[in-house]
C-alpha positions in Angstrom: -0.1 -0.1 0.0 1.2 3.5 -0.8 1.7 6.6 1.1 -1.6 8.2 -0.7 -3.5 5.1 0.1 -2.5 4.9 3.6 -3.6 8.8 4.1 -7.0 8.6 2.5 -7.7 4.6 4.0 -10.6 5.4 7.3 -9.9 4.6 10.6 -11.8 1.2 10.8 -12.7 -1.7 13.6 -10.6 -0.6 16.6 -9.9 3.0 15.1 -13.5 3.8 14.7 -13.8 6.1 17.6 -11.2 8.3 15.7 -14.2 9.3 13.5 -15.9 10.8 16.8 -13.5 13.8 16.7 -13.5 13.9 13.2 -17.3 14.1 12.7 -17.4 16.9 16.4 -17.2 19.6 13.9 -20.5 18.7 12.0 -22.8 18.7 14.9 -23.6 22.3 15.0 -27.4 23.2 13.3 -27.7 25.9 11.0 -31.4 27.6 12.4 -32.4 29.3 9.3 -32.1 26.1 7.1 -33.9 24.2 9.8 -36.6 26.6 9.7 -36.6 26.0 6.3 -36.6 22.5 6.3 -39.4 22.5 8.2 -41.2 24.8 5.8 -40.5 22.8 2.5 -41.7 19.8 4.5 -45.1 20.7 6.2 -46.4 23.2 3.3 -46.2 20.5 0.7 -47.8 18.2 2.7 -50.4 20.2 3.6 -50.8 21.1 -0.2 -50.5 17.2 -1.3 -53.2 16.2 1.2 -55.4 19.1 0.3 -55.1 17.9 -3.5 -56.0 14.6 -2.8 -59.1 15.5 -1.1 -60.4 18.1 -3.7 -59.7 15.7 -6.5 -62.2 13.1 -4.8 -64.8 15.9 -4.0 -64.9 16.5 -7.4 -65.0 13.2 -8.5 -61.4 13.0 -9.8 -60.6 10.0 -8.1 -57.3 9.6 -10.1 -56.0 12.4 -8.1 -55.9 10.5 -5.1 -52.3 9.2 -6.5 -51.2 12.4 -4.4 -51.4 10.6 -1.4 -48.1 9.2 -2.8 -46.2 12.4 -2.3 -48.3 13.5 0.8 -46.7 10.0 2.7 -43.4 10.9 0.9 -43.9 14.2 2.8 -44.9 12.4 6.2 -42.3 10.3 5.9 -39.9 13.5 6.0 -41.6 15.5 8.5 -41.0 12.1 11.0 -37.5 12.5 10.2 -37.4 16.2 11.2 -38.8 15.0 14.4 -36.1 12.5 14.7 -33.8 14.9 14.7 -35.4 16.8 17.1 -35.5 13.7 19.4 -31.5 13.3 19.1 -31.4 17.2 19.9 -29.6 18.0 16.6 -32.5 20.2 14.4 -32.1 23.6 16.7 -29.8 22.2 19.3 -31.8 24.1 21.7 -33.4 21.4 24.0 -36.8 23.1 24.7 -37.5 24.1 20.9 -36.2 20.7 19.7 -38.9 18.9 22.1 -41.9 21.3 21.8 -40.7 20.6 17.9 -40.9 16.9 18.2 -43.9 17.0 20.6 -46.2 19.2 17.7 -45.2 17.0 14.8 -46.0 14.1 16.5 -49.2 15.0 16.3 -48.8 14.5 12.7 -46.7 11.2 12.7 -48.9 9.7 15.2 -45.8 9.2 17.0 -45.5 10.2 21.0 -42.7 12.0 21.4 -41.4 11.4 24.8 -42.4 7.7 24.9 -40.7 7.6 21.0 -37.4 9.5 22.1 -36.8 7.1 25.1 -37.3 4.3 23.1 -34.6 5.4 20.1 -32.3 6.4 22.7 -32.2 2.8 24.0 -31.6 1.8 20.4 -28.8 4.1 19.6 -27.3 3.2 22.8 -27.3 -0.6 22.3 -27.3 -1.5 18.4 -25.5 -4.2 17.7 -25.0 -5.6 21.6 -26.6 -9.7 21.3 -27.4 -8.6 25.2 -29.3 -5.9 24.9 -32.1 -6.8 22.2 -35.4 -6.1 22.5 -35.7 -1.8 23.0 -36.7 -0.1 19.8 -35.1 -2.3 17.3 -36.6 -5.2 15.3 -36.3 -8.6 17.0 -33.7 -10.5 15.6 -32.6 -14.1 17.1 -29.8 -16.0 16.5 -29.5 -19.5 14.5 -28.9 -21.0 17.6 -31.9 -19.5 19.5 -34.2 -20.2 16.4 -33.1 -23.5 16.6 -33.6 -24.2 20.1 -37.4 -23.2 19.7 -40.3 -25.3 19.4 -42.4 -25.5 16.4 -44.9 -23.0 17.5 -42.0 -20.7 18.4 -40.4 -20.7 15.1 -43.8 -20.4 13.0 -44.5 -17.1 15.3 -40.9 -15.8 14.7 -41.4 -16.8 10.7 -44.4 -15.0 10.5 -43.2 -12.1 12.3 -40.5 -11.8 10.0 -42.8 -12.1 6.8 -42.5 -9.5 4.5 -46.1 -9.0 4.1 -46.7 -8.8 8.5 -42.8 -6.7 9.0 -44.1 -4.1 6.0 -47.9 -4.1 5.9 -49.3 -5.6 9.5 -46.4 -4.2 11.5 -46.5 -0.5 10.7 -50.0 -0.6 11.1 -50.2 -2.0 14.3 -47.0 0.4 15.4 -48.3 3.5 14.1 -52.1 3.1 14.6 -52.5 1.1 18.1 -49.0 0.8 19.7 -48.2 4.1 20.0 -51.6 5.0 21.5 -50.1 3.3 24.7 -46.8 3.6 25.9 -46.2 0.0 27.2 -42.6 -0.6 28.1 -42.4 2.4 30.0 -43.6 1.7 33.2 -40.5 2.2 34.8 -39.7 5.5 33.0 -41.6 8.1 35.0 -45.1 9.6 34.2 -43.6 11.8 31.2 -44.3 8.9 28.6 -47.3 8.5 29.8 -48.1 12.2 29.8 -46.9 13.0 26.5 -48.6 9.9 24.8 -51.9 10.7 26.2 -51.5 14.7 25.0 -50.5 13.6 21.8 -53.5 11.0 21.7 -56.0 13.9 22.6 -54.2 16.5 19.9 -54.7 13.6 17.4 -58.5 13.3 18.3 -58.8 17.2 18.3 -57.2 17.7 14.7 -58.8 14.3 13.4 -62.2 15.8 14.5 -61.6 19.4 12.9 -60.7 17.5 9.7 -63.9 14.9 9.7 -66.3 18.0 10.4 -64.2 19.9 7.3 -64.2 17.1 5.1 -66.5 14.7 6.3 -65.4 11.1 7.5 -65.2 9.1 4.6 -62.9 11.5 2.5 -60.8 11.9 5.6 -60.5 8.6 6.0 -60.2 7.7 2.0 -57.3 10.2 1.9 -55.6 10.0 5.3 -55.6 6.2 6.2 -53.4 5.6 2.9 -51.1 8.7 3.9 -50.3 7.5 6.9 -50.0 3.9 5.9 -47.9 4.6 3.2 -45.3 6.6 5.3 -45.2 4.0 8.4 -44.2 1.1 6.1 -41.8 3.1 4.0 -40.4 4.4 7.5 -40.2 0.6 8.9 -38.2 -0.2 5.7 -35.9 2.1 5.8 -35.2 1.3 9.6 -35.2 -2.4 8.6 -32.4 -2.3 5.8 -30.3 0.3 7.9 -29.7 -2.7 10.4 -30.8 -5.7 8.7 -28.2 -5.9 5.9 -25.7 -8.9 5.7 -22.2 -7.0 6.4 -23.9 -5.8 9.7 -22.1 -5.8 13.2 -23.5 -7.8 16.4 -21.6 -8.9 19.0 -21.8 -9.9 22.9 -21.5 -6.9 25.7 -17.8 -8.3 26.4 -16.5 -7.7 23.0 -19.3 -4.6 22.1 -17.7 -1.3 21.7 -20.2 1.7 21.0 -17.9 2.9 17.8 -17.2 0.0 16.0 -21.2 -0.9 16.5 -22.0 2.4 15.3 -20.1 2.6 12.0 -20.3 -1.0 11.2 -23.7 -2.2 12.5 -25.7 0.8 10.1 -25.5 0.7 6.8 -24.8 3.6 4.2 -28.0 3.4 2.0 -27.1 4.9 -1.0 -30.3 5.9 -2.5 -31.1 8.2 -5.5 -31.0 11.6 -5.0 -34.4 12.3 -5.2 -35.3 9.8 -2.2 -32.2 10.8 -0.6 -33.9 14.5 0.0 -36.9 13.0 0.7 -35.9 10.6 3.4 -33.9 13.4 5.4 -30.4 11.8 4.4 -31.1 8.9 6.9 -29.4 6.5 4.6 -26.8 7.9 5.8 -26.8 6.0 9.2 -23.5 4.4 9.8 -22.5 8.2 10.6 -25.7 9.0 12.0 -25.4 6.3 14.6 -21.7 7.3 15.4 -22.4 11.2 15.9 -26.6 11.5 16.2 -26.1 15.2 17.0 -25.3 15.7 13.4 -28.4 17.5 11.6 -29.7 15.5 8.8 -29.0 18.1 6.4 -25.5 18.2 7.1 -24.9 14.2 6.6 -23.9 15.0 3.0 -21.4 17.3 3.9 -19.5 14.6 6.5 -19.8 12.2 3.0 -18.5 15.0 0.8 -15.4 16.2 3.0 -14.9 12.3 4.0 -15.5 10.2 0.9 -13.7 7.1 2.4 -17.0 6.8 5.1 -19.6 6.3 1.6 -18.0 2.9 1.2 -18.7 1.4 4.9 -21.6 -0.9 4.4 -22.9 0.4 1.4 -26.3 -0.7 -0.2 -27.8 0.4 -3.1 -31.7 0.3 -3.9 -31.8 -2.8 -5.7 -29.4 -4.5 -3.0 -31.7 -3.7 -0.1 -34.6 -5.9 -1.9 -32.2 -8.6 -1.0 -32.2 -8.0 2.7 -35.4 -9.2 3.3 -34.2 -12.6 3.7 -31.7 -12.0 6.1 -33.4 -13.4 9.2 -31.1 -14.7 11.8 -27.3 -13.8 12.9 -24.8 -16.3 12.4 -22.8 -16.2 15.2 -20.0 -18.6 14.1 -19.8 -16.7 10.8 -20.7 -13.3 12.2 -23.4 -12.4 9.3 -26.9 -12.5 9.0 -28.5 -15.2 7.0 -31.7 -16.7 5.9 -34.1 -19.4 7.1 -32.4 -21.4 4.3 -28.9 -21.1 5.0 -29.4 -21.6 8.5 -30.7 -24.8 7.8 -28.2 -26.0 5.3 -26.0 -25.0 8.3 -27.7 -27.3 10.7 -27.9 -30.2 8.0 -24.2 -30.0 7.2 -23.3 -29.8 11.4 
């Protein structure tokens, strides 16, 4: 390896922590840019929603295609709420908190409940001994093989694409988020926040139903919510459920390495990158979650060596659906079929 190659080689594995200092300078948000990002997300969402309603009000049902961009902007709004949860959108605690709580009414996501669960996910992602909070349930091959037939069936159903990206998002955003179970020992805040969010959702829904009618409201808003929810779950899935992801036991787990190599760089086309708030640059986000999403492209521009770590394309991500079990022997996610072949050979 020549001197130039050594100079641009990124800190990997044991040196992953070196990126923490390098990335620190990107953590400062730009208030004017944050306000702009909020406006160019909320206003198009309202416009596309209104356009979909007006189209069906005048019998132009083809206009319901507008629920697609409306869902995309609702997803983008969730990404702003996500940044607020990390304190990175305005970097002012109260402003981030109340912005996040307000957006939670539109995204059907109780802010304080979600923020605590998501913080637990960031603190333990890739730790085999800390699974279960704010993440997608992932069993090891040995754990799956130790289950009885009903346990295996339940896990297979849970991992089926129709459940994971259809029934699952519906259950999560319409029902599970209405009660903050799992936060029983976290004080009153998650419960108060959730109930306040539920009340605000009910009031907003009632006003819209009064204004446009029950059926038009459901015909427009339900697809918008469910499409955005499914896309959000898909993004979260492929950002952690890819073949070369990183998992380890507590004794071997280190935050920098788990963050940088346990999350993917989901290299999306430019338009999708913008609509998803650059959440595809997930490995950098996990390593330094205080970087505002609109500054993540700066990181890749200034440090292009980061772009190749955990990179998966849109086409490659489709193959991630079959990866369902962690094989501790080879340190990779594998399919049910691959796990069965390994068991047969063993």
